C-alpha positions in Angstrom: 109.7 122.3 125.9 107.6 121.3 128.9 108.6 124.5 130.8 107.8 126.8 127.9 104.6 125.0 126.8 103.3 125.1 130.4 104.2 128.8 130.7 102.2 129.7 127.6 99.2 127.5 128.5 99.1 129.1 131.9 98.3 132.5 130.4 96.5 131.3 127.2 95.1 127.8 127.5 93.9 127.7 123.9 97.2 129.1 122.4 98.9 127.2 119.6 102.4 126.1 120.5 105.0 124.6 118.2 108.7 124.3 118.5 110.9 125.0 115.5 113.2 122.3 114.0 111.6 119.3 115.8 110.1 117.5 112.8 112.4 114.7 111.9 112.6 111.0 111.2 114.3 108.8 113.7 114.5 105.0 113.9 114.9 105.0 117.7 111.5 106.0 119.3 113.1 107.5 122.4 115.2 109.9 120.2 112.4 110.8 117.9 109.4 113.0 117.7 107.0 110.9 119.8 108.2 112.0 123.3 107.9 115.6 122.3 104.4 115.9 120.7 102.6 116.3 124.1 104.2 119.7 124.3 102.9 120.9 120.9 99.3 121.8 120.0 100.0 120.7 116.4 102.8 119.5 114.2 104.2 122.0 111.7 106.3 120.7 108.8 108.3 123.6 107.4 109.1 122.6 103.9 110.0 125.1 101.1 110.7 122.8 98.1 112.7 125.4 96.3 114.9 125.9 99.3 117.1 123.2 100.7 114.1 120.9 101.4 113.2 119.8 97.9 109.9 118.2 96.7 110.5 114.9 98.5 110.8 116.3 102.0 107.2 117.2 102.7 105.4 114.0 101.6 108.0 111.9 103.4 107.6 113.6 106.7 103.8 114.0 106.4 103.5 110.2 105.9 105.1 109.8 109.4 103.5 112.8 111.2 99.8 112.6 109.9 99.3 109.0 111.3 100.4 110.2 114.8 96.9 111.7 115.2 97.8 115.4 115.8 96.8 118.2 113.6 99.5 118.7 110.9 100.2 121.9 109.1 102.4 122.0 106.0 104.3 125.3 105.7 105.7 126.3 102.4 106.7 129.9 101.4 105.7 132.4 98.8 109.4 132.9 97.8 111.1 131.7 94.7 114.0 130.5 96.7 113.9 130.5 100.5 113.1 132.8 103.5 113.9 136.5 102.9 114.0 136.2 99.1 112.5 139.7 98.6 111.4 140.1 95.0 111.4 136.4 94.4 107.8 135.3 93.9 106.8 131.6 93.6 105.1 130.5 90.3 101.4 130.2 90.6 101.5 126.5 89.5 104.1 125.7 92.1 102.1 127.3 94.9 99.0 125.4 93.8 101.0 122.1 93.7 102.4 122.6 97.2 99.1 123.5 98.8 97.1 120.9 97.0 99.7 118.3 97.9 99.4 119.3 101.5 95.6 118.7 101.4 96.1 115.3 99.7 98.2 114.1 102.6 95.7 115.1 105.3 97.4 118.2 106.4 96.5 121.9 106.5 98.0 124.7 104.4 100.3 127.5 105.5 102.1 129.9 103.2 104.9 131.8 104.8 105.9 135.4 104.0 108.3 138.0 105.5 107.1 141.5 106.1 109.0 144.3 104.2 110.6 146.7 106.6 108.0 149.3 105.6 105.4 147.2 107.4 103.0 146.9 104.5 101.8 143.7 103.0 102.7 143.3 99.3 99.5 143.3 97.1 100.9 141.1 94.3 102.1 138.5 96.8 98.7 138.3 98.5 96.7 138.2 95.2 98.7 135.1 94.3 98.2 133.5 97.7 94.6 134.5 97.6 94.0 132.9 94.2 95.4 129.6 95.5 93.6 129.8 98.8 90.2 130.5 97.1 90.6 127.2 95.4 91.6 125.4 98.6 88.5 126.8 100.3 86.3 125.1 97.7 88.0 121.8 98.4 88.0 122.0 102.2 84.7 120.0 102.8 86.3 116.9 101.3 89.5 117.3 103.3 88.6 118.4 106.8 89.0 115.5 109.2 90.3 113.2 106.5 92.5 110.4 107.6 95.4 109.3 105.3 94.7 105.6 104.3 97.5 103.1 103.9 98.1 99.4 103.6 101.9 99.5 103.7 104.1 100.6 106.6 107.7 101.6 105.9 110.0 101.4 108.9 112.0 104.6 109.3 115.7 104.0 108.7 117.2 107.4 109.7 119.4 107.6 112.8 120.6 111.0 114.2 124.3 111.3 114.8 124.6 112.7 118.3 121.9 115.3 118.0 118.2 115.6 117.7 118.2 119.1 116.2 116.3 119.6 113.0 119.7 120.4 111.4 121.3 117.2 112.7 123.1 114.8 110.4 121.3 111.5 109.8 122.5 108.2 108.5 120.0 106.1 106.6 118.0 109.1 105.3 118.7 108.1 101.7 116.8 104.8 102.3 113.8 106.7 103.7 113.9 109.1 100.8 114.4 106.2 98.3 111.5 104.3 99.7 109.2 107.3 99.7 110.1 108.3 96.2 109.8 104.7 94.8 106.4 104.0 96.5 105.0 107.3 95.4 105.9 106.6 91.8 104.3 103.2 92.1 101.1 104.8 93.5 101.3 102.6 96.6 99.4 103.7 99.8 101.8 103.9 102.7 102.8 105.5 106.0 106.3 105.8 107.5 106.3 104.0 110.8 108.6 103.3 113.8 108.7 100.5 116.4 105.9 102.1 118.4 103.4 102.1 115.5 100.5 99.8 115.4 101.6 97.4 112.7 98.3 95.5 112.5 96.6 98.3 110.5 98.9 97.4 107.5 99.0 94.4 105.2 102.7 94.8 104.4 105.7 96.1 106.4 108.8 97.2 104.5 112.1 97.2 106.4 114.4 99.2 104.0 118.2 98.4 103.9 119.4 98.7 107.5 116.7 98.2 110.0 118.1 96.3 113.0 115.3 94.5 114.9 115.4 95.2 118.7 114.2 92.3 120.9 110.9 94.0 121.6 110.3 94.6 117.9 111.2 91.0 117.1 108.1 89.9 119.1 106.0 92.6 117.5 106.9 91.7 113.9 106.5 88.0 114.7 103.0 88.7 115.9 102.3 90.8 112.8 103.3 87.9 110.6 101.3 85.4 112.6 98.2 87.5 112.1 98.6 87.2 108.3 100.8 90.2 107.6 103.6 90.3 105.0 107.2 91.5 105.3 109.7 92.8 102.7 113.3 93.1 103.8 116.4 94.5 102.0 120.1 94.1 102.7 120.9 94.2 106.4 117.3 94.6 107.7 116.2 92.0 110.1 119.7 91.3 111.4 120.7 91.3 115.1 122.8 94.2 116.4 126.0 92.3 115.7 124.9 91.9 112.1 125.9 88.2 112.0 122.4 86.5 111.8 118.8 87.2 111.1 116.6 87.3 114.2 113.2 86.2 112.9 112.3 82.7 114.3 112.1 79.9 111.7 113.7 82.2 109.1 114.9 80.1 106.2 117.7 82.4 105.1 121.2 82.4 106.5 123.3 85.5 106.6 126.9 85.1 105.4 128.2 88.7 105.5 128.9 91.5 103.1 129.1 90.7 99.4 132.6 89.8 98.0 132.0 92.2 95.2 131.7 96.0 95.2 129.3 95.9 92.3 127.1 92.9 91.4 124.4 92.1 88.9 121.1 90.3 89.1 119.0 88.1 86.8 115.3 87.5 87.4 113.2 84.3 87.1 109.7 84.4 85.7 108.0 84.9 89.1 109.2 88.6 89.3 110.0 89.3 85.6 107.1 91.7 84.7 108.7 94.6 82.8 112.1 92.9 83.1 114.1 90.6 80.8 114.9 87.2 82.1 118.1 87.0 80.0 119.7 90.3 81.0 122.1 91.1 83.9 121.0 94.3 85.6 123.6 96.1 87.6 123.6 96.7 91.3 125.4 99.9 92.0 125.5 99.6 95.8 127.3 96.8 97.7 125.0 94.3 99.3 125.0 91.1 101.4 125.7 87.4 100.8 123.0 85.0 102.0 122.1 81.4 101.6 118.6 80.1 100.9 117.7 77.3 103.3 115.2 74.5 102.7 111.7 76.0 102.9 112.5 79.1 100.9 112.6 79.8 97.2 115.1 81.9 95.2 113.3 84.3 92.7 116.5 85.9 91.4 120.2 85.1 91.5 123.2 87.3 91.6 125.5 87.5 88.6 129.0 88.3 89.8 131.5 90.4 87.8 134.8 88.9 86.6 136.6 90.6 89.4 136.7 93.7 91.7 138.5 96.6 90.0 141.9 97.3 91.6 145.4 98.1 90.4 146.0 94.6 89.0 142.6 94.0 87.4 140.8 96.7 85.4 138.2 96.9 82.7 136.6 99.9 81.0 135.4 103.2 82.5 133.1 102.1 85.3 132.3 98.6 86.6 133.6 95.3 85.5 131.1 93.4 83.3 129.1 90.5 84.5 130.5 87.0 84.2 128.0 84.2 84.8 124.9 83.5 87.0 126.0 82.4 90.5 124.4 80.3 93.2 124.1 83.3 95.4 120.5 84.5 95.8 119.4 88.1 95.2 115.6 87.7 95.9 114.3 85.0 98.2 110.7 84.3 99.2 109.6 82.4 102.3 105.8 82.4 102.4 104.7 86.0 103.2 108.3 87.2 103.6 110.5 88.4 100.7 114.2 89.2 101.3 116.4 91.2 98.8 120.2 91.1 99.3 121.0 94.6 98.3 120.0 98.1 99.5 117.7 98.9 96.7 116.0 101.9 98.4 119.2 103.8 99.0 120.4 102.9 95.5 117.2 104.1 93.9 117.5 107.5 95.7 121.1 107.8 94.5 120.8 106.4 90.9 117.1 106.4 90.0 117.6 103.1 88.1 114.1 101.9 87.1 114.7 98.1 87.5 115.1 98.6 91.2 111.6 100.1 91.4 110.3 97.3 89.1 111.7 94.6 91.4 110.1 96.1 94.4 106.8 96.5 92.5 106.9 92.8 91.4 107.7 91.6 94.9 104.8 93.7 96.3 102.4 92.1 93.9 103.3 88.7 95.4 102.7 90.1 99.0 99.8 92.4 98.3 97.4 90.5 96.0 94.4 92.8 96.3 95.8 96.4 96.5 93.6 99.2 97.7 93.8 101.1 94.5 95.1 100.4 90.9 95.8 103.0 88.3 96.4 101.3 85.0 97.5 104.3 83.0 98.7 106.9 85.5 102.2 108.1 84.8 104.9 107.6 87.6 105.1 111.4 87.8 101.5 111.6 89.1 100.7 111.3 92.8 97.9 109.3 94.3 96.6 109.4 97.9 93.3 108.5 99.6 91.7 110.3 102.6 88.9 108.7 104.6 86.1 110.9 106.1 83.6 109.6 108.7 80.8 112.2 108.4 79.6 111.6 105.8 81.2 108.3 105.2 83.3 108.6 102.1 86.7 108.0 100.6 88.3 110.8 98.7 90.9 109.9 96.0 93.4 112.7 95.3 95.3 112.7 92.0 98.0 115.3 91.4 99.9 115.9 88.2 102.5 118.6 88.4 105.9 117.8 87.1 108.9 119.7 88.7 111.8 120.3 86.4 115.3 121.0 87.4 116.2 124.5 86.2 119.4 126.0 87.5 119.9 124.7 91.1 116.3 124.2 92.0 113.2 122.3 90.9 110.6 124.5 89.2 106.9 124.0 88.5 105.6 126.4 85.9 103.3 124.6 83.5 100.3 122.4 84.2 99.4 119.7 81.7 96.1 117.7 81.6 95.9 114.0 82.0 93.0 112.3 80.1 91.0 109.1 80.7 92.7 107.8 83.8 91.4 104.4 84.6 91.1 103.6 88.3 90.0 100.5 90.3 89.3 101.2 94.0 88.7 98.6 96.7 85.6 100.1 98.3 83.9 99.4 101.7 80.8 98.4 99.7 78.9 99.5 96.7 79.0 103.3 96.6 75.8 105.4 96.7 77.5 107.7 94.2 80.9 108.6 92.7 81.6 112.2 91.7 84.4 114.8 91.2 85.1 117.4 93.8 84.7 120.3 94.1 82.8 120.2 90.7 80.2 117.8 92.0 80.0 116.1 88.6 79.0 112.5 88.6 81.4 109.8 87.4 80.1 106.6 85.7 81.3 103.5 87.6 80.7 99.8 87.9 81.1 97.7 91.0 82.7 94.2 90.6 84.3 91.9 93.1 84.6 94.6 95.7 86.2 97.1 93.3 84.8 100.4 92.0 85.8 100.7 88.3 85.8 104.2 86.9 87.3 106.5 84.2 88.4 110.0 85.2 88.0 112.0 82.0 90.5 114.8 82.8 92.9 115.8 85.6 94.3 119.3 85.5 96.8 119.7 88.3 94.7 118.3 91.1 91.5 116.3 91.1 89.5 114.7 93.9 87.3 111.7 93.2 84.7 111.0 95.9 83.5 107.5 96.7 80.4 108.2 98.9 78.6 105.3 100.7 
């Protein structure tokens, strides 16, 4: 990469240089993208949702790449399927969604095509791209130079298996995808981070499922906590490389090893019971850990074990053995600004989509993040919410997207766009705004300013709407 980049720059100093298949998530900094970005003029995230990428790929990778500070380009395609799908034309609504979403995450738009062997651009294709880009052009002033705001940092879980190619196999990717999907649905503002990231810009760090803390990172996370930060750990995160003990100093939780049961259940106490019943045993589809709460920590939820593990001698029903009784084994433990959950909820959410997992994480975050950046009281989980910060002029731009992909055949399709009405937002502003308005329409929005929050009602959202808080 150094040789080829230097060669190009020697002839054309201002040339754009990127290398294909380099964008990836990697827990180990030295194996990841950071050592390579000096050889690239910008970062380009190739992500055709209707191909093998899916609609989760781009926002997950953008939330890691955009905070790195380089220009980021999101590349989708005009094809219905993937590259070379001649005659397959992406729905107008889908192309709008993918380009607007790219803007909302602080990146620039690119729509890939492939030239027909006759060497002539297809008029129908470029009318469609042109229609979308004409709308993007109107929105550019509120996006150019925008920085993606976040108050949560999610540590990358993915580990490449013997290769750093873009087509490498990764372990832990399900946890990264589950965390991204869950937090997007909860409308949380977050970045994906690694051990080299500046943690002090966040209020909460989430270590999903299997993050082993290196000695250097132990000091870094301890410093983050001493500065008032909060930490959410699940399953094996926070253990030493031998996976026999937690490494955080003065941690009031003892690790006892893997759970004795393949499938467990949990029952919550009042502290984290919002939208959950306190007298119901919710299933945990993935095997977790056994821990002990020491003096100085508080159990917020206990495990309910099944009668037995299913085997050739003991068997019940079609799937898992039913729950027996509440045990003394903790499921959720809080120690001050640290919350630990004994099972891999992020991986499990990606696999099974069970809403109580998301609800538990949401309720735990409310204990750790008492004054969130933004609150959307009636925004559905299928809507997306991000915030870009611009310096000149000084303003925050809230992006709301509402396009709902539907699985049709083997791919997710976006065809119809439905309006949302009367969305109530509370935004923690830098101060009382000079004005609040919709962009690019430039229509004023009525608002009140109380206790540091801008309260407003967005009358209608059709696909994509920007709300500008100008100071």
